MOPAC internal coordinates of N, CA, C and O (Angstrom, degrees):
PM7 1SCF
backbone

  N    0.0000 0     0.00 0     0.00 0    0    0    0
  C    1.4575 1     0.00 0     0.00 0    1    0    0
  C    1.5177 1   113.02 1     0.00 0    2    1    0
  O    1.2310 1   120.07 1   163.47 1    3    2    1
  N    1.3304 1   117.46 1   -16.53 1    3    2    1
  C    1.4561 1   119.77 1   179.89 1    5    3    2
  C    1.5178 1   109.84 1   -58.63 1    6    5    3
  O    1.2310 1   120.44 1   -41.15 1    7    6    5
  N    1.3292 1   116.76 1   138.85 1    7    6    5
  C    1.4543 1   121.17 1  -179.69 1    9    7    6
  C    1.5119 1   113.80 1    86.94 1   10    9    7
  O    1.2310 1   120.54 1   171.19 1   11   10    9
  N    1.3347 1   116.58 1    -8.81 1   11   10    9
  C    1.4607 1   119.32 1  -178.50 1   13   11   10
  C    1.5269 1   111.53 1   -84.26 1   14   13   11
  O    1.2310 1   120.57 1   158.50 1   15   14   13
  N    1.3181 1   116.51 1   -21.50 1   15   14   13
  C    1.4554 1   121.13 1  -179.28 1   17   15   14
  C    1.5178 1   109.53 1  -108.56 1   18   17   15
  O    1.2310 1   121.02 1   -44.82 1   19   18   17
  N    1.3159 1   115.65 1   135.18 1   19   18   17
  C    1.4567 1   121.61 1   179.78 1   21   19   18
  C    1.5187 1   110.39 1  -108.65 1   22   21   19
  O    1.2310 1   120.96 1   -37.80 1   23   22   21
  N    1.3207 1   115.77 1   142.20 1   23   22   21
  C    1.4624 1   121.01 1   171.64 1   25   23   22
  C    1.5317 1   107.77 1   -70.53 1   26   25   23
  O    1.2310 1   120.37 1   -14.88 1   27   26   25
  N    1.3210 1   116.91 1   165.12 1   27   26   25
  C    1.4638 1   121.29 1  -176.11 1   29   27   26
  C    1.5301 1   112.26 1   -54.11 1   30   29   27
  O    1.2310 1   120.10 1   129.18 1   31   30   29
  N    1.3271 1   117.42 1   -50.82 1   31   30   29
  C    1.4611 1   119.45 1  -176.66 1   33   31   30
  C    1.5239 1   111.00 1   -69.08 1   34   33   31
  O    1.2310 1   119.88 1   145.57 1   35   34   33
  N    1.3314 1   117.84 1   -34.43 1   35   34   33
  C    1.4670 1   120.81 1   175.10 1   37   35   34
  C    1.5305 1   110.15 1   -60.56 1   38   37   35
  O    1.2310 1   120.73 1   140.20 1   39   38   37
  N    1.3145 1   116.21 1   -39.80 1   39   38   37
  C    1.4614 1   120.23 1   177.98 1   41   39   38
  C    1.5220 1   110.43 1   -64.75 1   42   41   39
  O    1.2310 1   119.74 1   136.97 1   43   42   41
  N    1.3241 1   118.10 1   -43.03 1   43   42   41
  C    1.4674 1   120.83 1   176.81 1   45   43   42
  C    1.5278 1   110.59 1   -57.96 1   46   45   43
  O    1.2310 1   120.95 1   135.39 1   47   46   45
  N    1.3254 1   115.79 1   -44.61 1   47   46   45
  C    1.4656 1   120.49 1  -178.11 1   49   47   46
  C    1.5283 1   110.33 1   -64.29 1   50   49   47
  O    1.2310 1   119.80 1   133.82 1   51   50   49
  N    1.3169 1   117.99 1   -46.18 1   51   50   49
  C    1.4669 1   120.22 1  -179.20 1   53   51   50
  C    1.5295 1   111.00 1   -65.04 1   54   53   51
  O    1.2310 1   120.26 1   140.95 1   55   54   53
  N    1.3276 1   117.11 1   -39.05 1   55   54   53
  C    1.4642 1   119.98 1   177.96 1   57   55   54
  C    1.5306 1   111.13 1   -64.45 1   58   57   55
  O    1.2310 1   120.47 1   138.01 1   59   58   57
  N    1.3269 1   116.70 1   -41.99 1   59   58   57
  C    1.4663 1   120.36 1   178.88 1   61   59   58
  C    1.5272 1   110.34 1   -63.38 1   62   61   59
  O    1.2310 1   120.05 1   137.70 1   63   62   61
  N    1.3218 1   117.50 1   -42.30 1   63   62   61
  C    1.4662 1   121.32 1   179.58 1   65   63   62
  C    1.5262 1   109.63 1   -63.90 1   66   65   63
  O    1.2310 1   120.39 1   136.72 1   67   66   65
  N    1.3181 1   116.86 1   -43.28 1   67   66   65
  C    1.4655 1   120.49 1   178.77 1   69   67   66
  C    1.5275 1   110.47 1   -61.89 1   70   69   67
  O    1.2310 1   119.76 1   138.42 1   71   70   69
  N    1.3318 1   118.07 1   -41.58 1   71   70   69
  C    1.4672 1   121.67 1   179.64 1   73   71   70
  C    1.5203 1   112.13 1   -65.72 1   74   73   71
  O    1.2310 1   120.71 1   140.83 1   75   74   73
  N    1.3289 1   116.24 1   -39.17 1   75   74   73
  C    1.4601 1   120.72 1  -174.98 1   77   75   74
  C    1.5290 1   113.34 1   -79.96 1   78   77   75
  O    1.2310 1   120.04 1   158.28 1   79   78   77
  N    1.3032 1   117.52 1   -21.72 1   79   78   77
  C    1.4664 1   120.67 1   179.01 1   81   79   78
  C    1.5157 1   112.59 1    58.30 1   82   81   79
  O    1.2310 1   120.65 1    52.04 1   83   82   81
  N    1.3321 1   116.37 1  -127.96 1   83   82   81
  C    1.4659 1   121.77 1  -177.35 1   85   83   82
  C    1.5254 1   113.35 1   -67.39 1   86   85   83
  O    1.2310 1   119.86 1   167.19 1   87   86   85
  N    1.3101 1   117.88 1   -12.81 1   87   86   85
  C    1.4717 1   121.96 1  -179.42 1   89   87   86
  C    1.5251 1   112.12 1   -97.62 1   90   89   87
  O    1.2310 1   119.82 1  -162.66 1   91   90   89
  N    1.3324 1   117.95 1    17.34 1   91   90   89
  C    1.4642 1   121.47 1  -177.48 1   93   91   90
  C    1.5297 1   110.42 1   -83.85 1   94   93   91
  O    1.2310 1   121.00 1   -68.35 1   95   94   93
  N    1.3099 1   115.69 1   111.65 1   95   94   93
  C    1.4675 1   123.17 1   171.95 1   97   95   94
  C    1.5228 1   106.11 1  -145.36 1   98   97   95
  O    1.2310 1   120.33 1   -14.39 1   99   98   97
  N    1.3219 1   116.98 1   165.61 1   99   98   97
  C    1.4596 1   122.35 1  -170.82 1  101   99   98
  C    1.5143 1   116.93 1   -41.69 1  102  101   99
  O    1.2310 1   120.02 1   120.25 1  103  102  101
  N    1.3255 1   117.56 1   -59.75 1  103  102  101
  C    1.4681 1   120.56 1  -175.59 1  105  103  102
  C    1.5269 1   111.61 1   -63.60 1  106  105  103
  O    1.2310 1   120.07 1   142.08 1  107  106  105
  N    1.3359 1   117.47 1   -37.92 1  107  106  105
  C    1.4692 1   120.41 1   179.60 1  109  107  106
  C    1.5245 1   110.70 1   -68.42 1  110  109  107
  O    1.2310 1   120.32 1   140.83 1  111  110  109
  N    1.3405 1   117.00 1   -39.17 1  111  110  109
  C    1.4650 1   121.20 1   178.06 1  113  111  110
  C    1.5245 1   108.92 1   -63.43 1  114  113  111
  O    1.2310 1   120.58 1   134.69 1  115  114  113
  N    1.3094 1   116.50 1   -45.31 1  115  114  113
  C    1.4681 1   121.51 1   178.66 1  117  115  114
  C    1.5277 1   110.94 1   -58.11 1  118  117  115
  O    1.2310 1   120.52 1   132.51 1  119  118  117
  N    1.3181 1   116.60 1   -47.49 1  119  118  117
  C    1.4689 1   121.43 1  -179.13 1  121  119  118
  C    1.5339 1   110.75 1   -63.54 1  122  121  119
  O    1.2310 1   120.23 1   139.57 1  123  122  121
  N    1.3128 1   117.17 1   -40.43 1  123  122  121
  C    1.4714 1   121.35 1   179.59 1  125  123  122
  C    1.5310 1   110.52 1   -61.81 1  126  125  123
  O    1.2310 1   120.51 1   134.44 1  127  126  125
  N    1.3202 1   116.63 1   -45.56 1  127  126  125
  C    1.4676 1   120.55 1   180.00 1  129  127  126
  C    1.5271 1   110.08 1   -64.56 1  130  129  127
  O    1.2310 1   120.53 1   133.18 1  131  130  129
  N    1.3234 1   116.60 1   -46.82 1  131  130  129
  C    1.4652 1   120.14 1  -178.63 1  133  131  130
  C    1.5209 1   111.77 1   -62.49 1  134  133  131
  O    1.2310 1   119.96 1   137.61 1  135  134  133
  N    1.3243 1   117.67 1   -42.39 1  135  134  133
  C    1.4624 1   119.82 1  -176.73 1  137  135  134
  C    1.5302 1   111.78 1   -70.56 1  138  137  135
  O    1.2310 1   119.95 1   147.90 1  139  138  137
  N    1.3193 1   117.71 1   -32.10 1  139  138  137
  C    1.4659 1   120.25 1  -177.85 1  141  139  138
  C    1.5206 1   113.82 1   -87.53 1  142  141  139
  O    1.2310 1   120.27 1   152.27 1  143  142  141
  N    1.3381 1   117.10 1   -27.73 1  143  142  141
  C    1.4690 1   119.34 1  -176.54 1  145  143  142
  C    1.5223 1   113.10 1  -106.70 1  146  145  143
  O    1.2310 1   120.18 1   159.93 1  147  146  145
  N    1.3364 1   117.26 1   -20.07 1  147  146  145
  C    1.4594 1   119.95 1  -174.35 1  149  147  146
  C    1.5163 1   111.62 1    74.67 1  150  149  147
  O    1.2310 1   121.04 1  -170.82 1  151  150  149
  N    1.3068 1   115.62 1     9.18 1  151  150  149
  C    1.4625 1   122.66 1  -177.90 1  153  151  150
  C    1.5246 1   109.23 1   -97.07 1  154  153  151
  O    1.2310 1   120.28 1   -48.28 1  155  154  153
  N    1.3407 1   117.08 1   131.72 1  155  154  153
  C    1.4539 1   121.83 1   176.81 1  157  155  154
  C    1.5283 1   108.66 1   -73.85 1  158  157  155
  O    1.2310 1   120.42 1   -44.51 1  159  158  157
  N    1.3250 1   116.80 1   135.49 1  159  158  157
  C    1.4577 1   121.72 1  -177.38 1  161  159  158
  C    1.5215 1   109.17 1  -123.08 1  162  161  159
  O    1.2310 1   120.48 1   -56.96 1  163  162  161
  N    1.3227 1   116.69 1   123.04 1  163  162  161
  C    1.4642 1   119.07 1   176.12 1  165  163  162
  C    1.5240 1   108.07 1   -79.37 1  166  165  163
  O    1.2310 1   121.27 1   -37.83 1  167  166  165
  N    1.3206 1   115.18 1   142.17 1  167  166  165
  C    1.4575 1   119.70 1  -178.64 1  169  167  166
  C    1.5256 1   110.42 1   -63.68 1  170  169  167
  O    1.2310 1   120.27 1   148.14 1  171  170  169
  N    1.3430 1   117.09 1   -31.86 1  171  170  169
  C    1.4609 1   120.91 1   177.64 1  173  171  170
  C    1.5203 1   112.07 1   -64.09 1  174  173  171
  O    1.2310 1   120.63 1   135.48 1  175  174  173
  N    1.3313 1   116.40 1   -44.52 1  175  174  173
  C    1.4694 1   120.53 1   178.51 1  177  175  174
  C    1.5263 1   110.16 1   -63.92 1  178  177  175
  O    1.2310 1   120.78 1   141.18 1  179  178  177
  N    1.3247 1   116.11 1   -38.82 1  179  178  177
  C    1.4562 1   119.88 1   179.74 1  181  179  178
  C    1.5233 1   111.05 1   -63.92 1  182  181  179
  O    1.2310 1   120.23 1   129.81 1  183  182  181
  N    1.3364 1   117.17 1   -50.19 1  183  182  181
  C    1.4614 1   119.83 1  -177.93 1  185  183  182
  C    1.5207 1   111.95 1   -67.12 1  186  185  183
  O    1.2310 1   119.57 1   147.14 1  187  186  185
  N    1.3213 1   118.42 1   -32.86 1  187  186  185
  C    1.4677 1   121.13 1   175.40 1  189  187  186
  C    1.5251 1   109.79 1   -64.05 1  190  189  187
  O    1.2310 1   120.71 1   136.04 1  191  190  189
  N    1.3184 1   116.25 1   -43.96 1  191  190  189
  C    1.4656 1   121.01 1   179.53 1  193  191  190
  C    1.5263 1   110.66 1   -66.07 1  194  193  191
  O    1.2310 1   120.18 1   137.76 1  195  194  193
  N    1.3243 1   117.27 1   -42.24 1  195  194  193
  C    1.4533 1   120.15 1   178.30 1  197  195  194
  C    1.5299 1   111.16 1   -62.68 1  198  197  195
  O    1.2310 1   120.15 1   140.33 1  199  198  197
  N    1.3252 1   117.33 1   -39.67 1  199  198  197
  C    1.4716 1   120.81 1   178.08 1  201  199  198
  C    1.5274 1   110.23 1   -64.38 1  202  201  199
  O    1.2310 1   120.31 1   138.93 1  203  202  201
  N    1.3245 1   117.00 1   -41.07 1  203  202  201
  C    1.4655 1   121.16 1   178.58 1  205  203  202
  C    1.5341 1   110.76 1   -64.00 1  206  205  203
  O    1.2310 1   120.29 1   137.41 1  207  206  205
  N    1.3259 1   117.06 1   -42.59 1  207  206  205
  C    1.4624 1   120.47 1   177.88 1  209  207  206
  C    1.5274 1   110.66 1   -63.79 1  210  209  207
  O    1.2310 1   120.63 1   143.55 1  211  210  209
  N    1.3137 1   116.40 1   -36.45 1  211  210  209
  C    1.4636 1   119.85 1   178.00 1  213  211  210
  C    1.5331 1   110.50 1   -67.77 1  214  213  211
  O    1.2310 1   120.32 1   138.27 1  215  214  213
  N    1.3307 1   117.00 1   -41.73 1  215  214  213
  C    1.4663 1   121.15 1   177.24 1  217  215  214
  C    1.5277 1   111.64 1   -61.02 1  218  217  215
  O    1.2310 1   120.44 1   145.44 1  219  218  217
  N    1.3214 1   116.77 1   -34.56 1  219  218  217
  C    1.4657 1   121.95 1   178.98 1  221  219  218
  C    1.5223 1   112.30 1   -77.12 1  222  221  219
  O    1.2310 1   120.13 1   173.30 1  223  222  221
  N    1.3352 1   117.35 1    -6.70 1  223  222  221
  C    1.4561 1   121.44 1  -178.78 1  225  223  222
  C    1.5166 1   113.64 1    80.52 1  226  225  223
  O    1.2310 1   120.29 1  -159.33 1  227  226  225
  N    1.3412 1   117.05 1    20.67 1  227  226  225
  C    1.4549 1   121.66 1  -177.20 1  229  227  226
  C    1.5269 1   113.10 1  -100.41 1  230  229  227
  O    1.2310 1   121.11 1   169.70 1  231  230  229
  N    1.3306 1   115.48 1   -10.30 1  231  230  229
  C    1.4595 1   121.36 1  -173.48 1  233  231  230
  C    1.5227 1   109.39 1  -144.36 1  234  233  231
  O    1.2310 1   120.69 1   -37.96 1  235  234  233
  N    1.3182 1   116.29 1   142.04 1  235  234  233
  C    1.4630 1   122.19 1   172.67 1  237  235  234
  C    1.5164 1   107.71 1  -117.51 1  238  237  235
  O    1.2310 1   120.73 1   -40.51 1  239  238  237
  N    1.3335 1   116.20 1   139.49 1  239  238  237
  C    1.4625 1   120.04 1   175.26 1  241  239  238
  C    1.5207 1   108.97 1  -120.86 1  242  241  239
  O    1.2310 1   121.61 1   -28.11 1  243  242  241
  N    1.3215 1   114.53 1   151.89 1  243  242  241
  C    1.4623 1   120.65 1  -177.56 1  245  243  242
  C    1.5190 1   107.85 1  -152.34 1  246  245  243
  O    1.2310 1   120.30 1   -51.20 1  247  246  245
  N    1.3342 1   117.03 1   128.80 1  247  246  245
  C    1.4676 1   117.95 1   178.50 1  249  247  246
  C    1.5207 1   111.02 1   -68.55 1  250  249  247
  O    1.2310 1   121.40 1   -40.53 1  251  250  249
  N    1.3176 1   114.92 1   139.47 1  251  250  249
  C    1.4565 1   120.22 1   175.83 1  253  251  250
  C    1.5129 1   109.78 1   -83.07 1  254  253  251
  O    1.2310 1   120.42 1    -7.64 1  255  254  253
  N    1.2972 1   116.80 1   172.36 1  255  254  253
  C    1.4640 1   120.42 1   178.05 1  257  255  254
  C    1.5248 1   109.42 1   -78.56 1  258  257  255
  O    1.2310 1   120.96 1   -25.56 1  259  258  257
  N    1.3165 1   115.76 1   154.44 1  259  258  257
  C    1.4659 1   120.68 1   178.61 1  261  259  258
  C    1.5234 1   109.09 1   -63.29 1  262  261  259
  O    1.2310 1   121.01 1   -40.93 1  263  262  261
  N    1.3206 1   115.67 1   139.07 1  263  262  261
  C    1.4636 1   120.82 1  -179.09 1  265  263  262
  C    1.5198 1   109.46 1  -104.67 1  266  265  263
  O    1.2310 1   120.67 1   -44.30 1  267  266  265
  N    1.3091 1   116.32 1   135.70 1  267  266  265
  C    1.4578 1   121.54 1   179.91 1  269  267  266
  C    1.5268 1   110.12 1   -59.69 1  270  269  267
  O    1.2310 1   120.92 1   -48.22 1  271  270  269
  N    1.3152 1   115.85 1   131.78 1  271  270  269
  C    1.4548 1   120.84 1   177.17 1  273  271  270
  C    1.5190 1   114.63 1    80.99 1  274  273  271
  O    1.2310 1   120.03 1   176.47 1  275  274  273
  N    1.3214 1   117.55 1    -3.53 1  275  274  273
  C    1.4715 1   120.51 1   179.97 1  277  275  274
  C    1.5176 1   108.83 1  -100.35 1  278  277  275
  O    1.2310 1   120.75 1   -51.05 1  279  278  277
  N    1.3240 1   116.17 1   128.95 1  279  278  277
  C    1.4658 1   121.41 1  -179.88 1  281  279  278
  C    1.5228 1   110.72 1   -86.92 1  282  281  279
  O    1.2310 1   120.94 1   -14.15 1  283  282  281
  N    1.3106 1   115.81 1   165.85 1  283  282  281
  C    1.4559 1   121.27 1   175.17 1  285  283  282
  C    1.5165 1   112.46 1    83.75 1  286  285  283
  O    1.2310 1   121.79 1     8.07 1  287  286  285
  N    1.3074 1   114.19 1  -171.93 1  287  286  285
  C    1.4638 1   120.29 1  -179.01 1  289  287  286
  C    1.5253 1   110.60 1   -71.28 1  290  289  287
  O    1.2310 1   120.94 1   -25.13 1  291  290  289
  N    1.3256 1   115.80 1   154.87 1  291  290  289
  C    1.4722 1   118.26 1   175.25 1  293  291  290
  C    1.5306 1   110.10 1   -63.59 1  294  293  291
  O    1.2310 1   120.73 1   -27.37 1  295  294  293
  N    1.3066 1   116.21 1   152.63 1  295  294  293
  C    1.4633 1   121.10 1   177.97 1  297  295  294
  C    1.5214 1   109.61 1   -62.00 1  298  297  295
  O    1.2310 1   121.29 1   -31.27 1  299  298  297
  N    1.3228 1   115.15 1   148.73 1  299  298  297
  C    1.4542 1   121.44 1   176.86 1  301  299  298
  C    1.5333 1   106.94 1  -108.40 1  302  301  299
  O    1.2310 1   120.74 1   -76.61 1  303  302  301
  N    1.3200 1   116.19 1   103.39 1  303  302  301
  C    1.4531 1   121.42 1  -177.07 1  305  303  302
  C    1.5247 1   110.37 1   -81.87 1  306  305  303
  O    1.2310 1   120.87 1   -28.05 1  307  306  305
  N    1.3189 1   115.94 1   151.95 1  307  306  305
  C    1.4618 1   119.70 1  -178.27 1  309  307  306
  C    1.5197 1   110.63 1  -136.74 1  310  309  307
  O    1.2310 1   121.83 1   -23.94 1  311  310  309
  N    1.3195 1   114.10 1   156.06 1  311  310  309
  C    1.4578 1   120.79 1   175.89 1  313  311  310
  C    1.5174 1   108.37 1  -148.52 1  314  313  311
  O    1.2310 1   121.35 1   -28.55 1  315  314  313
  N    1.3145 1   115.03 1   151.45 1  315  314  313
  C    1.4565 1   120.18 1   177.82 1  317  315  314
  C    1.5189 1   109.35 1   -76.46 1  318  317  315
  O    1.2310 1   120.76 1   -37.06 1  319  318  317
  N    1.3210 1   116.15 1   142.94 1  319  318  317
  C    1.4586 1   121.07 1   171.89 1  321  319  318
  C    1.5296 1   106.82 1   -81.90 1  322  321  319
  O    1.2310 1   119.49 1   -10.99 1  323  322  321
  N    1.3199 1   118.57 1   169.01 1  323  322  321
  C    1.4652 1   119.35 1   174.06 1  325  323  322
  C    1.5331 1   111.71 1   -55.41 1  326  325  323
  O    1.2310 1   119.96 1   141.87 1  327  326  325
  N    1.3270 1   117.67 1   -38.13 1  327  326  325
  C    1.4696 1   120.40 1   177.09 1  329  327  326
  C    1.5246 1   110.89 1   -66.06 1  330  329  327
  O    1.2310 1   120.04 1   145.00 1  331  330  329
  N    1.3338 1   117.52 1   -35.00 1  331  330  329
  C    1.4561 1   121.62 1   177.15 1  333  331  330
  C    1.5152 1   112.07 1   -67.34 1  334  333  331
  O    1.2310 1   120.84 1   138.90 1  335  334  333
  N    1.3244 1   116.01 1   -41.10 1  335  334  333
  C    1.4648 1   120.23 1   176.75 1  337  335  334
  C    1.5253 1   110.41 1   -63.76 1  338  337  335
  O    1.2310 1   120.51 1   139.51 1  339  338  337
  N    1.3163 1   116.62 1   -40.49 1  339  338  337
  C    1.4643 1   120.82 1   179.39 1  341  339  338
  C    1.5302 1   110.83 1   -66.45 1  342  341  339
  O    1.2310 1   119.90 1   136.90 1  343  342  341
  N    1.3332 1   117.80 1   -43.10 1  343  342  341
  C    1.4665 1   121.17 1   178.40 1  345  343  342
  C    1.5242 1   110.69 1   -62.11 1  346  345  343
  O    1.2310 1   120.22 1   139.36 1  347  346  345
  N    1.3310 1   117.19 1   -40.64 1  347  346  345
  C    1.4651 1   121.19 1   177.85 1  349  347  346
  C    1.5190 1   110.23 1   -63.87 1  350  349  347
  O    1.2310 1   120.62 1   132.61 1  351  350  349
  N    1.3202 1   116.42 1   -47.39 1  351  350  349
  C    1.4703 1   121.10 1   179.16 1  353  351  350
  C    1.5351 1   110.72 1   -60.05 1  354  353  351
  O    1.2310 1   121.10 1   135.03 1  355  354  353
  N    1.3210 1   115.50 1   -44.97 1  355  354  353
  C    1.4608 1   120.23 1  -179.09 1  357  355  354
  C    1.5370 1   110.73 1   -61.88 1  358  357  355
  O    1.2310 1   120.28 1   134.89 1  359  358  357
  N    1.3173 1   117.06 1   -45.11 1  359  358  357
  C    1.4607 1   120.81 1   179.76 1  361  359  358
  C    1.5178 1   111.49 1   -62.61 1  362  361  359
  O    1.2310 1   120.11 1   139.09 1  363  362  361
  N    1.3250 1   117.39 1   -40.91 1  363  362  361
  C    1.4636 1   120.68 1   177.41 1  365  363  362
  C    1.5290 1   111.02 1   -63.93 1  366  365  363
  O    1.2310 1   120.20 1   138.54 1  367  366  365
  N    1.3237 1   117.22 1   -41.46 1  367  366  365
  C    1.4623 1   120.72 1   178.05 1  369  367  366
  C    1.5261 1   111.00 1   -62.21 1  370  369  367
  O    1.2310 1   120.35 1   138.71 1  371  370  369
  N    1.3248 1   116.94 1   -41.29 1  371  370  369
  C    1.4699 1   120.28 1   179.29 1  373  371  370
  C    1.5284 1   110.64 1   -64.48 1  374  373  371
  O    1.2310 1   120.08 1   139.15 1  375  374  373
  N    1.3426 1   117.46 1   -40.85 1  375  374  373
  C    1.4640 1   120.52 1   177.32 1  377  375  374
  C    1.5244 1   110.76 1   -62.27 1  378  377  375
  O    1.2310 1   120.62 1   136.73 1  379  378  377
  N    1.3273 1   116.42 1   -43.27 1  379  378  377
  C    1.4641 1   120.14 1   179.59 1  381  379  378
  C    1.5256 1   110.61 1   -63.04 1  382  381  379
  O    1.2310 1   120.26 1   138.77 1  383  382  381
  N    1.3258 1   117.10 1   -41.23 1  383  382  381
  C    1.4669 1   120.25 1   178.97 1  385  383  382
  C    1.5278 1   111.20 1   -64.24 1  386  385  383
  O    1.2310 1   121.02 1   137.41 1  387  386  385
  N    1.3280 1   115.65 1   -42.59 1  387  386  385
  C    1.4621 1   119.60 1  -179.74 1  389  387  386
  C    1.5259 1   111.28 1   -65.73 1  390  389  387
  O    1.2310 1   119.98 1   144.49 1  391  390  389
  N    1.3117 1   117.65 1   -35.51 1  391  390  389
  C    1.4652 1   121.44 1  -176.07 1  393  391  390
  C    1.5267 1   112.82 1   -86.81 1  394  393  391
  O    1.2310 1   120.14 1   165.24 1  395  394  393
  N    1.3209 1   117.34 1   -14.76 1  395  394  393
  C    1.4604 1   121.04 1  -176.23 1  397  395  394
  C    1.5283 1   111.31 1   -56.05 1  398  397  395
  O    1.2310 1   121.25 1   -56.27 1  399  398  397
  N    1.3221 1   115.21 1   123.73 1  399  398  397
  C    1.4545 1   121.45 1   177.60 1  401  399  398
  C    1.5183 1   115.27 1    76.57 1  402  401  399
  O    1.2310 1   120.51 1   179.12 1  403  402  401
  N    1.3105 1   116.63 1    -0.88 1  403  402  401
  C    1.4682 1   121.20 1  -179.64 1  405  403  402
  C    1.5074 1   110.10 1   -77.36 1  406  405  403
  O    1.2310 1   121.14 1   -46.74 1  407  406  405
  N    1.3126 1   115.43 1   133.26 1  407  406  405
  C    1.4586 1   121.17 1   177.63 1  409  407  406
  C    1.5168 1   107.65 1  -115.19 1  410  409  407
  O    1.2310 1   121.07 1   -62.78 1  411  410  409
  N    1.3187 1   115.57 1   117.22 1  411  410  409
  C    1.4555 1   121.36 1  -179.84 1  413  411  410
  C    1.5136 1   108.11 1  -115.95 1  414  413  411
  O    1.2310 1   120.75 1   -52.87 1  415  414  413
  N    1.3143 1   116.18 1   127.13 1  415  414  413
  C    1.4669 1   120.42 1  -178.96 1  417  415  414
  C    1.5258 1   110.40 1   -55.38 1  418  417  415
  O    1.2310 1   121.03 1   -44.53 1  419  418  417
  N    1.3203 1   115.64 1   135.47 1  419  418  417
  C    1.4569 1   121.17 1   176.96 1  421  419  418
  C    1.5088 1   114.03 1    90.49 1  422  421  419
  O    1.2310 1   119.45 1   178.90 1  423  422  421
  N    1.3393 1   118.66 1    -1.10 1  423  422  421
  C    1.4600 1   120.52 1   177.61 1  425  423  422
  C    1.5151 1   109.52 1  -106.93 1  426  425  423
  O    1.2310 1   120.45 1   -25.12 1  427  426  425
  N    1.3169 1   116.75 1   154.88 1  427  426  425
  C    1.4766 1   119.30 1   179.33 1  429  427  426
  C    1.5205 1   111.46 1   -55.99 1  430  429  427
  O    1.2310 1   120.47 1   -44.04 1  431  430  429
  N    1.2986 1   116.71 1   135.96 1  431  430  429
  C    1.4634 1   122.05 1   178.39 1  433  431  430
  C    1.5120 1   114.03 1    86.70 1  434  433  431
  O    1.2310 1   119.93 1   176.38 1  435  434  433
  N    1.3171 1   117.73 1    -3.62 1  435  434  433
  C    1.4743 1   121.12 1  -179.09 1  437  435  434
  C    1.5029 1   111.18 1   -87.16 1  438  437  435
  O    1.2310 1   120.10 1   180.00 1  439  438  437

């Protein structure tokens, strides 16, 4: 069962990568999370989480080619492995089960 459950921020990262598809790299993942959650994300926390997901076999990273006119290192693109997609799906299902029928004051339908 290890690796089947994702922590909250790991889930955000996997969801952002899934949304971005072939355009998933560090800065884009960070921007996606920040724009959708309103939560500030440090690049260090993001890269630490991405490294942990890669160690768990849930994420693959690959350096992109150098881009003309762009300074710095080439972007490091990432994609979920089949195990990463399954862990994300499983975590979402668990959240849905936990929230099913729950009424919280101030939320739609409450």
